[in-house]
Backbone as a printed PyTorch tensor [residue, N CA C, xyz], in Angstrom:
tensor([[[ -87.4330,   24.6000, -218.5250],
         [ -86.5230,   25.7370, -218.5110],
         [ -86.4410,   26.3480, -217.1210]],

        [[ -87.5600,   26.4450, -216.4580],
         [ -87.5580,   27.0450, -215.1200],
         [ -86.7420,   26.2080, -214.1370]],

        [[ -86.8040,   24.8630, -214.2630],
         [ -86.0220,   24.0050, -213.3860],
         [ -84.5340,   24.2250, -213.5850]],

        [[ -84.1170,   24.4210, -214.8350],
         [ -82.6980,   24.6870, -215.1170],
         [ -82.2730,   25.9990, -214.4750]],

        [[ -83.1490,   26.9950, -214.5110],
         [ -82.8400,   28.2870, -213.8890],
         [ -82.7240,   28.1270, -212.3780]],

        [[ -83.6260,   27.3230, -211.7950],
         [ -83.5730,   27.0950, -210.3500],
         [ -82.3050,   26.3530, -209.9590]],

        [[ -81.9000,   25.3980, -210.7840],
         [ -80.6720,   24.6470, -210.5070],
         [ -79.4560,   25.5560, -210.5470]],

        [[ -79.4330,   26.5040, -211.4990],
         [ -78.2940,   27.4140, -211.5720],
         [ -78.2520,   28.3350, -210.3570]],

        [[ -79.4290,   28.7130, -209.8460],
         [ -79.4790,   29.5440, -208.6390],
         [ -78.9530,   28.7410, -207.4570]],

        [[ -79.3610,   27.4590, -207.3800],
         [ -78.9130,   26.5980, -206.2910],
         [ -77.3970,   26.4250, -206.3020]],

        [[ -76.7970,   26.4310, -207.5020],
         [ -75.3370,   26.3040, -207.6110],
         [ -74.6300,   27.6330, -207.3390]],

        [[ -75.3960,   28.6850, -207.0670],
         [ -74.7960,   29.9810, -206.7790],
         [ -74.6410,   30.8660, -207.9880]],

        [[ -75.1140,   30.4150, -209.1480],
         [ -75.0500,   31.2500, -210.3390],
         [ -76.1650,   32.2780, -210.2600]],

        [[ -75.9040,   33.4730, -210.7020],
         [ -76.8990,   34.5320, -210.5910],
         [ -77.6520,   34.7760, -211.8810]],

        [[ -77.3420,   34.0710, -212.9150],
         [ -77.9920,   34.3040, -214.1860],
         [ -79.2570,   33.4730, -214.2760]],

        [[ -80.3530,   34.0880, -214.7310],
         [ -81.6480,   33.4400, -214.8320],
         [ -82.1380,   33.5700, -216.2640]],

        [[ -83.1530,   32.7940, -216.6010],
         [ -83.7880,   32.9370, -217.9040],
         [ -84.6810,   34.1700, -217.8860]],

        [[ -84.9340,   34.6940, -219.0640],
         [ -85.7820,   35.8780, -219.1750],
         [ -87.1860,   35.5600, -218.6840]],

        [[ -87.8410,   36.5370, -218.0440],
         [ -89.2010,   36.3230, -217.5590],
         [ -90.1970,   36.3080, -218.7150]],

        [[ -91.4350,   35.9940, -218.3900],
         [ -92.4750,   35.8750, -219.4170],
         [ -92.7480,   37.1990, -220.1330]],

        [[ -92.4100,   38.3350, -219.5290],
         [ -92.6850,   39.6120, -220.1910],
         [ -91.5940,   40.0360, -221.1720]],

        [[ -90.5820,   39.1890, -221.3750],
         [ -89.5650,   39.4090, -222.4100],
         [ -89.6690,   38.2520, -223.3990]],

        [[ -89.9760,   38.5720, -224.6500],
         [ -90.1270,   37.5560, -225.6810],
         [ -88.9880,   37.7040, -226.6780]],

        [[ -88.2970,   36.5960, -226.9490],
         [ -87.1830,   36.5960, -227.8990],
         [ -87.5530,   35.6490, -229.0340]],

        [[ -87.5820,   36.1770, -230.2480],
         [ -87.9590,   35.3820, -231.4260],
         [ -86.9410,   35.5690, -232.5270]],

        [[ -86.6510,   34.5730, -233.3070],
         [ -87.0710,   33.1810, -233.2330],
         [ -86.2400,   32.4170, -232.2080]],

        [[ -86.6700,   31.2090, -231.8380],
         [ -85.9140,   30.4320, -230.8550],
         [ -84.6290,   29.8240, -231.4220]],

        [[ -84.5040,   29.7880, -232.7590],
         [ -83.2960,   29.2810, -233.4170],
         [ -83.0410,   30.1210, -234.6590]],

        [[ -81.7740,   30.4350, -234.9200],
         [ -81.4030,   31.1830, -236.1200],
         [ -80.9570,   30.2070, -237.1960]],

        [[ -81.5640,   30.2990, -238.3690],
         [ -81.2420,   29.4020, -239.4800],
         [ -80.6210,   30.2260, -240.6030]],

        [[ -79.3130,   30.0960, -240.7570],
         [ -78.5880,   30.8620, -241.7600],
         [ -78.5330,   30.1100, -243.0780]],

        [[ -78.9160,   30.7800, -244.1530],
         [ -78.8250,   30.2110, -245.4940],
         [ -77.4730,   30.6330, -246.0630]],

        [[ -76.5300,   29.7190, -246.0290],
         [ -75.1370,   29.9940, -246.3710],
         [ -74.9630,   30.1520, -247.8760]],

        [[ -74.1260,   31.1130, -248.2460],
         [ -73.8310,   31.3840, -249.6430],
         [ -72.3300,   31.6020, -249.7970]],

        [[ -71.8460,   31.3950, -251.0170],
         [ -70.4290,   31.6410, -251.3030],
         [ -70.1830,   33.0840, -251.7270]],

        [[ -71.2560,   33.8050, -252.0730],
         [ -71.0720,   35.1450, -252.6320],
         [ -71.7360,   36.2720, -251.8540]],

        [[ -72.6750,   35.9540, -250.9870],
         [ -73.3540,   37.0380, -250.2580],
         [ -73.5340,   36.6490, -248.7940]],

        [[ -73.6130,   37.6410, -247.9240],
         [ -73.7890,   37.3320, -246.5050],
         [ -75.1850,   36.7810, -246.2210]],

        [[ -75.2750,   35.9580, -245.2010],
         [ -76.5610,   35.4440, -244.7220],
         [ -76.9620,   36.2940, -243.5220]],

        [[ -78.1890,   36.7780, -243.5160],
         [ -78.6420,   37.6630, -242.4450],
         [ -79.8820,   37.0740, -241.7800]],

        [[ -79.8830,   37.0880, -240.4670],
         [ -81.0370,   36.6950, -239.6700],
         [ -81.3450,   37.8330, -238.7140]],

        [[ -82.6000,   37.9120, -238.3070],
         [ -83.0110,   38.9610, -237.3780],
         [ -83.5650,   38.3330, -236.1130]],

        [[ -83.1420,   38.8720, -235.0000],
         [ -83.6080,   38.4440, -233.6930],
         [ -84.4440,   39.5920, -233.1390]],

        [[ -85.6570,   39.3070, -232.7060],
         [ -86.5360,   40.3550, -232.1820],
         [ -86.7260,   40.1510, -230.6900]],

        [[ -86.5320,   41.2270, -229.9430],
         [ -86.7610,   41.2130, -228.4970],
         [ -87.9650,   42.1060, -228.2220]],

        [[ -88.9790,   41.5640, -227.5720],
         [ -90.1820,   42.3260, -227.2410],
         [ -90.2850,   42.4550, -225.7290]],

        [[ -90.5730,   43.6680, -225.2860],
         [ -90.7450,   43.9470, -223.8680],
         [ -92.2340,   44.1380, -223.6110]],

        [[ -92.8670,   43.1450, -223.0240],
         [ -94.2970,   43.2080, -222.7610],
         [ -94.6110,   43.8370, -221.4040]],

        [[ -93.5800,   44.1980, -220.6410],
         [ -93.7810,   44.7970, -219.3210],
         [ -94.3150,   46.2180, -219.4550]],

        [[ -95.1810,   46.5740, -218.5620],
         [ -95.7240,   47.9410, -218.5500],
         [ -94.8540,   48.8250, -217.6830]],

        [[ -94.3010,   49.8620, -218.2830],
         [ -93.5690,   50.8710, -217.5360],
         [ -92.1410,   50.5440, -217.1590]],

        [[ -91.6010,   49.4000, -217.5630],
         [ -90.2480,   49.0350, -217.1520],
         [ -89.3880,   48.6910, -218.3610]],

        [[ -88.4250,   49.5590, -218.7060],
         [ -87.5350,   49.2360, -219.8280],
         [ -86.5740,   48.1050, -219.4730]],

        [[ -86.0760,   47.4570, -220.5050],
         [ -85.1560,   46.3250, -220.3570],
         [ -83.8930,   46.6300, -221.1660]],

        [[ -82.7330,   46.3930, -220.5730],
         [ -81.4730,   46.4930, -221.3130],
         [ -81.1720,   45.1070, -221.8610]],

        [[ -80.5470,   45.0600, -223.0450],
         [ -80.1700,   43.7670, -223.6110],
         [ -78.7510,   43.8150, -224.1350]],

        [[ -78.1550,   42.6310, -224.2040],
         [ -76.8280,   42.4700, -224.7930],
         [ -76.7980,   41.0960, -225.4430]],

        [[ -76.2330,   41.0260, -226.6630],
         [ -76.1330,   39.7720, -227.3940],
         [ -74.6600,   39.3730, -227.4490]],

        [[ -74.3740,   38.1480, -227.0400],
         [ -73.0210,   37.6000, -227.1240],
         [ -73.0810,   36.3620, -228.0060]],

        [[ -71.9450,   36.0080, -228.5980],
         [ -71.8760,   34.7960, -229.4040],
         [ -70.6440,   33.9910, -229.0230]],

        [[ -70.7310,   32.6920, -229.2580],
         [ -69.5890,   31.8280, -228.9810],
         [ -68.5120,   31.9750, -230.0460]],

        [[ -68.8380,   32.6580, -231.1520],
         [ -67.8930,   32.8230, -232.2510],
         [ -67.9340,   34.2730, -232.7650]],

        [[ -67.4120,   35.2390, -232.0010],
         [ -67.5280,   36.6520, -232.3820],
         [ -66.7950,   37.0430, -233.6550]],

        [[ -65.8000,   36.2620, -234.0710],
         [ -65.0900,   36.5910, -235.3090],
         [ -65.8900,   36.1940, -236.5420]],

        [[ -66.8640,   35.3310, -236.3640],
         [ -67.6360,   34.8150, -237.4970],
         [ -68.8930,   35.6410, -237.7890]],

        [[ -69.4810,   36.2510, -236.7590],
         [ -70.7590,   36.9390, -236.9130],
         [ -70.6350,   38.4300, -236.6220]],

        [[ -71.4250,   39.2180, -237.3490],
         [ -71.5450,   40.6430, -237.0940],
         [ -72.9230,   40.8580, -236.4770]],

        [[ -72.9610,   41.3210, -235.2410],
         [ -74.2170,   41.5160, -234.5170],
         [ -74.4280,   43.0140, -234.3110]],

        [[ -75.5290,   43.5490, -234.8640],
         [ -75.8210,   44.9760, -234.7470],
         [ -77.2800,   45.2260, -234.4650]],

        [[ -77.6520,   45.9740, -233.4730],
         [ -76.8000,   46.3920, -232.3590],
         [ -76.5690,   45.2210, -231.4190]],

        [[ -75.4250,   45.1960, -230.7840],
         [ -75.1440,   44.0920, -229.8720],
         [ -75.6110,   44.3960, -228.4490]],

        [[ -76.0310,   45.6370, -228.2070],
         [ -76.5620,   46.0320, -226.9000],
         [ -77.5000,   47.2100, -227.1070]],

        [[ -78.4550,   47.3470, -226.1970],
         [ -79.3880,   48.4610, -226.3060],
         [ -80.4650,   48.3940, -225.2480]],

        [[ -81.5070,   49.1930, -225.4620],
         [ -82.6370,   49.2930, -224.5490],
         [ -83.9060,   48.9530, -225.3200]],

        [[ -84.7680,   48.1550, -224.7030],
         [ -86.1050,   47.9160, -225.2460],
         [ -87.0500,   48.6080, -224.2770]],

        [[ -87.6620,   49.6780, -224.7390],
         [ -88.5530,   50.4570, -223.8870],
         [ -89.8060,   49.6610, -223.5610]],

        [[ -90.4970,   50.0220, -222.5220],
         [ -91.7010,   49.3160, -222.0800],
         [ -92.7160,   49.2540, -223.2120]],

        [[ -93.2100,   48.0560, -223.4850],
         [ -94.1850,   47.8650, -224.5450],
         [ -93.5910,   47.9000, -225.9450]],

        [[ -92.2820,   48.0210, -226.0520],
         [ -91.6320,   48.1510, -227.3580],
         [ -90.9130,   46.8900, -227.7950]],

        [[ -90.2010,   47.0190, -228.9030],
         [ -89.4400,   45.9040, -229.4600],
         [ -88.1470,   46.4320, -230.0610]],

        [[ -87.1650,   45.5610, -230.1460],
         [ -85.8950,   45.8820, -230.7990],
         [ -85.5490,   44.7330, -231.7290]],

        [[ -85.0270,   45.0780, -232.8930],
         [ -84.6060,   44.0600, -233.8520],
         [ -83.0940,   44.0990, -233.9580]],

        [[ -82.4830,   42.9310, -233.8090],
         [ -81.0370,   42.7910, -233.8890],
         [ -80.7260,   42.0270, -235.1690]],

        [[ -79.8100,   42.5720, -235.9640],
         [ -79.4020,   41.9390, -237.2150],
         [ -78.1250,   41.1390, -236.9650]],

        [[ -78.1430,   39.8740, -237.3640],
         [ -76.9830,   39.0090, -237.2020],
         [ -76.5640,   38.5430, -238.5810]],

        [[ -75.3290,   38.9000, -238.9520],
         [ -74.8460,   38.6440, -240.3060],
         [ -73.6970,   37.6460, -240.2870]],

        [[ -73.8060,   36.6600, -241.1580],
         [ -72.7600,   35.6640, -241.3800],
         [ -72.1610,   35.9730, -242.7490]],

        [[ -70.8700,   36.2830, -242.8500],
         [ -70.2820,   36.6390, -244.1490],
         [ -70.3110,   35.4660, -245.1300]],

        [[ -70.0790,   35.7500, -246.4300],
         [ -70.0170,   34.6500, -247.4050],
         [ -68.9910,   33.6120, -246.9470]],

        [[ -69.3060,   32.3520, -247.1810],
         [ -68.4500,   31.2640, -246.7260],
         [ -67.5050,   30.8020, -247.8290]],

        [[ -66.4260,   30.1840, -247.4410],
         [ -65.4520,   29.6540, -248.4120],
         [ -65.9290,   28.3320, -248.9960]],

        [[ -66.7290,   27.5910, -248.2280],
         [ -67.2470,   26.2980, -248.6850],
         [ -68.6580,   26.1300, -248.1550]],

        [[ -69.4570,   25.3940, -248.8880],
         [ -70.8380,   25.1440, -248.4820],
         [ -70.8570,   24.0510, -247.4200]],

        [[ -71.8160,   24.1450, -246.4710],
         [ -71.9140,   23.0660, -245.4830],
         [ -72.3450,   21.7690, -246.1630]],

        [[ -71.8260,   20.6590, -245.6940],
         [ -72.1810,   19.3670, -246.2560],
         [ -73.6200,   19.0410, -245.9000]],

        [[ -74.2910,   18.2850, -246.7660],
         [ -75.6660,   17.8780, -246.5010],
         [ -75.7050,   17.0880, -245.1950]],

        [[ -76.6060,   17.4440, -244.3200],
         [ -76.7030,   16.7720, -243.0250],
         [ -75.7740,   17.3600, -241.9890]],

        [[ -74.9840,   18.3680, -242.3690],
         [ -74.0530,   19.0100, -241.4470],
         [ -74.5680,   20.4010, -241.0720]],

        [[ -75.8870,   20.5300, -240.9420],
         [ -76.4950,   21.8370, -240.6810],
         [ -76.2870,   22.2840, -239.2460]],

        [[ -75.9800,   21.3510, -238.3530],
         [ -75.7830,   21.7220, -236.9590],
         [ -74.5560,   22.6120, -236.8340]],

        [[ -74.7200,   23.6690, -236.0990],
         [ -73.6180,   24.5780, -235.8440],
         [ -73.3890,   24.5790, -234.3400]],

        [[ -72.1630,   24.6280, -233.9330],
         [ -71.8840,   24.7060, -232.5080],
         [ -71.9900,   26.1410, -232.0140]],

        [[ -72.1740,   27.0760, -232.9330],
         [ -72.2740,   28.4810, -232.5600],
         [ -73.6180,   28.7400, -231.8880]],

        [[ -73.5560,   29.5000, -230.7990],
         [ -74.7670,   29.8600, -230.0650],
         [ -74.7280,   31.3610, -229.7920]],

        [[ -75.8890,   31.8820, -229.5040],
         [ -76.0060,   33.2890, -229.1350],
         [ -76.6130,   33.3580, -227.7500]],

        [[ -76.0180,   34.1840, -226.9190],
         [ -76.5020,   34.3670, -225.5650],
         [ -77.1730,   35.7390, -225.5170]],

        [[ -78.4360,   35.7550, -225.1160],
         [ -79.1870,   37.0010, -225.0160],
         [ -79.3310,   37.3190, -223.5360]],

        [[ -78.6720,   38.3930, -223.1210],
         [ -78.7510,   38.8460, -221.7320],
         [ -79.7870,   39.9640, -221.6640]],

        [[ -80.7250,   39.8630, -220.7380],
         [ -81.7110,   40.9290, -220.5480],
         [ -81.7110,   41.3280, -219.0880]],

        [[ -81.8860,   42.6180, -218.8590],
         [ -81.8200,   43.1580, -217.5080],
         [ -82.9010,   44.2120, -217.3280]],

        [[ -83.8880,   43.9600, -216.4730],
         [ -84.8910,   44.9940, -216.1970],
         [ -84.2050,   46.1550, -215.4760]],

        [[ -84.5530,   47.3570, -215.8580],
         [ -83.9090,   48.5310, -215.2780],
         [ -84.7270,   49.0720, -214.1050]],

        [[ -84.0210,   49.3980, -213.0170],
         [ -84.7190,   50.0510, -211.9090],
         [ -85.0500,   51.4810, -212.3310]],

        [[ -85.8630,   52.1670, -211.5650],
         [ -86.3470,   53.4860, -211.9890],
         [ -85.2160,   54.5040, -212.1520]],

        [[ -84.2020,   54.4670, -211.2850],
         [ -83.0940,   55.4230, -211.3930],
         [ -82.2940,   55.1830, -212.6750]],

        [[ -82.0080,   53.9180, -212.9740],
         [ -81.2620,   53.5990, -214.1900],
         [ -82.0890,   53.9170, -215.4230]],

        [[ -83.3910,   53.6280, -215.3630],
         [ -84.2810,   53.9340, -216.4930],
         [ -84.3110,   55.4350, -216.7470]],

        [[ -84.3910,   56.2320, -215.6860],
         [ -84.3840,   57.6980, -215.8390],
         [ -83.0780,   58.1780, -216.4570]],

        [[ -81.9570,   57.5760, -216.0450],
         [ -80.6550,   57.9460, -216.6120],
         [ -80.5920,   57.5880, -218.1020]],

        [[ -81.1800,   56.4650, -218.4880],
         [ -81.2010,   56.0550, -219.9050],
         [ -82.0900,   56.9850, -220.7280]],

        [[ -83.2050,   57.3930, -220.1680],
         [ -84.0940,   58.3340, -220.8640],
         [ -83.3840,   59.6650, -221.0700]],

        [[ -82.6810,   60.1440, -220.0370],
         [ -81.9300,   61.3980, -220.1470],
         [ -80.8310,   61.2700, -221.2020]],

        [[ -80.1380,   60.1340, -221.2290],
         [ -79.0820,   59.9160, -222.2210],
         [ -79.6750,   59.8530, -223.6260]],

        [[ -80.8510,   59.2510, -223.7510],
         [ -81.5340,   59.1690, -225.0480],
         [ -81.8680,   60.5690, -225.5710]],

        [[ -82.2630,   61.4420, -224.6830],
         [ -82.5740,   62.8310, -225.0790],
         [ -81.3190,   63.5770, -225.5310]],

        [[ -80.1610,   63.1980, -224.9740],
         [ -78.8990,   63.8540, -225.3320],
         [ -78.3440,   63.3650, -226.6630]],

        [[ -78.8020,   62.2070, -227.1280],
         [ -78.3540,   61.6980, -228.4240],
         [ -77.9540,   60.2370, -228.3690]],

        [[ -77.8130,   59.6890, -229.5580],
         [ -77.5150,   58.2640, -229.7070],
         [ -76.1830,   57.8830, -229.0690]],

        [[ -75.1630,   58.6920, -229.2650],
         [ -73.8380,   58.3630, -228.7130],
         [ -73.8550,   58.3320, -227.1930]],

        [[ -74.5870,   59.2560, -226.5840],
         [ -74.6670,   59.2840, -225.1200],
         [ -75.3990,   58.0370, -224.6050]],

        [[ -76.4680,   57.6410, -225.3040],
         [ -77.1960,   56.4360, -224.8960],
         [ -76.3050,   55.2080, -225.0420]],

        [[ -75.5730,   55.1070, -226.1440],
         [ -74.6520,   53.9700, -226.3300],
         [ -73.6300,   53.9020, -225.1990]],

        [[ -73.0990,   55.0500, -224.8260],
         [ -72.1050,   55.0920, -223.7540],
         [ -72.7180,   54.6400, -222.4260]],

        [[ -73.9490,   55.0590, -222.1500],
         [ -74.6190,   54.6480, -220.9060],
         [ -74.9150,   53.1500, -220.8960]],

        [[ -75.3470,   52.6310, -222.0360],
         [ -75.6280,   51.1940, -222.1320],
         [ -74.3370,   50.3970, -221.9370]],

        [[ -73.2400,   50.8430, -222.5650],
         [ -71.9480,   50.1650, -222.4060],
         [ -71.4980,   50.2030, -220.9430]],

        [[ -71.6850,   51.3370, -220.2930],
         [ -71.3110,   51.4580, -218.8810],
         [ -72.1710,   50.5460, -218.0080]],

        [[ -73.4450,   50.4190, -218.3460],
         [ -74.3350,   49.5360, -217.5940],
         [ -73.8420,   48.0890, -217.6710]],

        [[ -73.4950,   47.6240, -218.8960],
         [ -73.0640,   46.2310, -219.0520],
         [ -71.6730,   45.9900, -218.4790]],

        [[ -70.9340,   47.0420, -218.1820],
         [ -69.6240,   46.8890, -217.5390],
         [ -69.7420,   46.9410, -216.0160]],

        [[ -70.9450,   47.2330, -215.5190],
         [ -71.1420,   47.3970, -214.0780],
         [ -71.5200,   46.0800, -213.3900]],

        [[ -71.5580,   46.1320, -212.0800],
         [ -71.9370,   44.9630, -211.2720],
         [ -73.4290,   44.6520, -211.3810]],

        [[ -74.2420,   45.6140, -211.8280],
         [ -75.6860,   45.4040, -211.9650],
         [ -76.0080,   44.2170, -212.8610]],

        [[ -75.1350,   43.9450, -213.8020],
         [ -75.4290,   42.9200, -214.8060],
         [ -75.3860,   41.4980, -214.2470]],

        [[ -74.9440,   41.3330, -213.0150],
         [ -74.9690,   40.0020, -212.3990],
         [ -76.3940,   39.4990, -212.2370]],

        [[ -77.3590,   40.4160, -212.2420],
         [ -78.7660,   40.0380, -212.1030],
         [ -79.4320,   39.8100, -213.4600]],

        [[ -78.6500,   39.8040, -214.5330],
         [ -79.2120,   39.6580, -215.8870],
         [ -79.7850,   38.2680, -216.1020]],

        [[ -80.8410,   38.2160, -216.8890],
         [ -81.4340,   36.9500, -217.3070],
         [ -80.7150,   36.4910, -218.5620]],

        [[ -80.5860,   35.1950, -218.7290],
         [ -79.8490,   34.6450, -219.8640],
         [ -80.7270,   33.6730, -220.6450]],

        [[ -80.7990,   33.8770, -221.9550],
         [ -81.4560,   32.9330, -222.8610],
         [ -80.4320,   32.5440, -223.9050]],

        [[ -80.4810,   31.2930, -224.3500],
         [ -79.5520,   30.8250, -225.3770],
         [ -80.3180,   30.5340, -226.6530]],

        [[ -79.7610,   31.0180, -227.7510],
         [ -80.3460,   30.8250, -229.0700],
         [ -79.3530,   29.9930, -229.8810]],

        [[ -79.8070,   28.8840, -230.4070],
         [ -78.9560,   28.0310, -231.2450],
         [ -78.9820,   28.5350, -232.6820]],

        [[ -77.9890,   28.1130, -233.4440],
         [ -77.9580,   28.4800, -234.8590],
         [ -77.7010,   27.2330, -235.6970]],

        [[ -78.1610,   27.2850, -236.9320],
         [ -77.8960,   26.1970, -237.8730],
         [ -77.5550,   26.8110, -239.2270]],

        [[ -76.7850,   26.0660, -240.0060],
         [ -76.3500,   26.5180, -241.3220],
         [ -76.9660,   25.6240, -242.3870]],

        [[ -77.5010,   26.2430, -243.4310],
         [ -78.1110,   25.5040, -244.5350],
         [ -77.5790,   26.0720, -245.8420]],

        [[ -77.3090,   25.2200, -246.7880],
         [ -76.8440,   25.6740, -248.1050],
         [ -78.0160,   26.3370, -248.8190]],

        [[ -77.7620,   27.4960, -249.4240],
         [ -78.8080,   28.1380, -250.2130],
         [ -79.0240,   27.3070, -251.4730]],

        [[ -80.1990,   27.4500, -252.0970],
         [ -80.5420,   26.6350, -253.2700],
         [ -79.4810,   26.6910, -254.3580]],

        [[ -79.0060,   27.8940, -254.6380],
         [ -78.0380,   28.0260, -255.7270],
         [ -76.6090,   28.0530, -255.2130]],

        [[ -76.4670,   27.9930, -253.9020],
         [ -75.1230,   28.0780, -253.3480],
         [ -74.5580,   29.4790, -253.5050]],

        [[ -75.4570,   30.4200, -253.7950],
         [ -75.0210,   31.7970, -253.9630],
         [ -74.4230,   32.0630, -255.3280]],

        [[ -74.4320,   31.0780, -256.2010],
         [ -73.8530,   31.2470, -257.5260],
         [ -74.9890,   31.2010, -258.5410]],

        [[ -75.1310,   32.2510, -259.3020],
         [ -76.1830,   32.2920, -260.3150],
         [ -75.7330,   31.4940, -261.5200]],

        [[ -76.6760,   30.7850, -262.1050],
         [ -76.3140,   30.0100, -263.2870],
         [ -76.2760,   30.9440, -264.4950]],

        [[ -75.1490,   31.0280, -265.0820],
         [ -74.9540,   31.8640, -266.2610],
         [ -74.5250,   30.9750, -267.4100]],

        [[ -75.0670,   31.2240, -268.5590],
         [ -74.6260,   30.4270, -269.7010],
         [ -73.3380,   31.0230, -270.2430]],

        [[ -72.4470,   30.1610, -270.6270],
         [ -71.1770,   30.5750, -271.1860],
         [ -71.4030,   30.8270, -272.6730]],

        [[ -70.9350,   31.9560, -273.2090],
         [ -71.2160,   32.2710, -274.6130],
         [ -70.8520,   31.1600, -275.5860]],

        [[ -69.7550,   30.4330, -275.3130],
         [ -69.3420,   29.3620, -276.2140],
         [ -70.3300,   28.2010, -276.2210]],

        [[ -71.1610,   28.0750, -275.2150],
         [ -72.1030,   26.9560, -275.1410],
         [ -73.4070,   27.2430, -275.8460]],

        [[ -73.6280,   28.4600, -276.2470],
         [ -74.8760,   28.7860, -276.9390],
         [ -74.8310,   28.2060, -278.3510]],

        [[ -75.9890,   27.7490, -278.8140],
         [ -75.9910,   27.2350, -280.2010],
         [ -75.6700,   28.3380, -281.1810]],

        [[ -74.9260,   27.9800, -282.1650],
         [ -74.5750,   28.9630, -283.2020],
         [ -75.7790,   29.1250, -284.1260]],

        [[ -76.0670,   30.3580, -284.4650],
         [ -77.1850,   30.5810, -285.3770],
         [ -76.6770,   30.4700, -286.8230]],

        [[ -77.4880,   29.8780, -287.7110],
         [ -77.0400,   29.6590, -289.0880],
         [ -76.9500,   30.9440, -289.8800]]])
């Protein structure tokens, strides 16, 4: 992984993989597809750095298919954030052996300098909406060119029941004498 990051730097790309003090779990999202209920997976970002908050943003190759909440935020030093990724009920079940999905998730992480971290702390004290606005402004700024990038693959699997509960039809029950 480090060699790939070095190669991207050599090509002039500024995006790097997350450092060892940022842990993203799981490395692959496995969605259990259903016809009647959404499939939900959770992505956890842990900040093992002491004293340095990290901003994150989650992107997907298929934004119309997945609901990602929150899609951006702050992981405070020594803390963790859980991101919920929801796949709505499907119209058809994936074929056996067709579990591979071309959909991927890109996790951008950005260590915050002290001035930006102080601004985020102040926004957090003012309320959730102010913090969201500051995080959105951060990801719209030029600072994000220094963001680290990790890619998370996804796969689709048919749920055991296909999301359909087996119900007996009244006409099929034996008639009692």
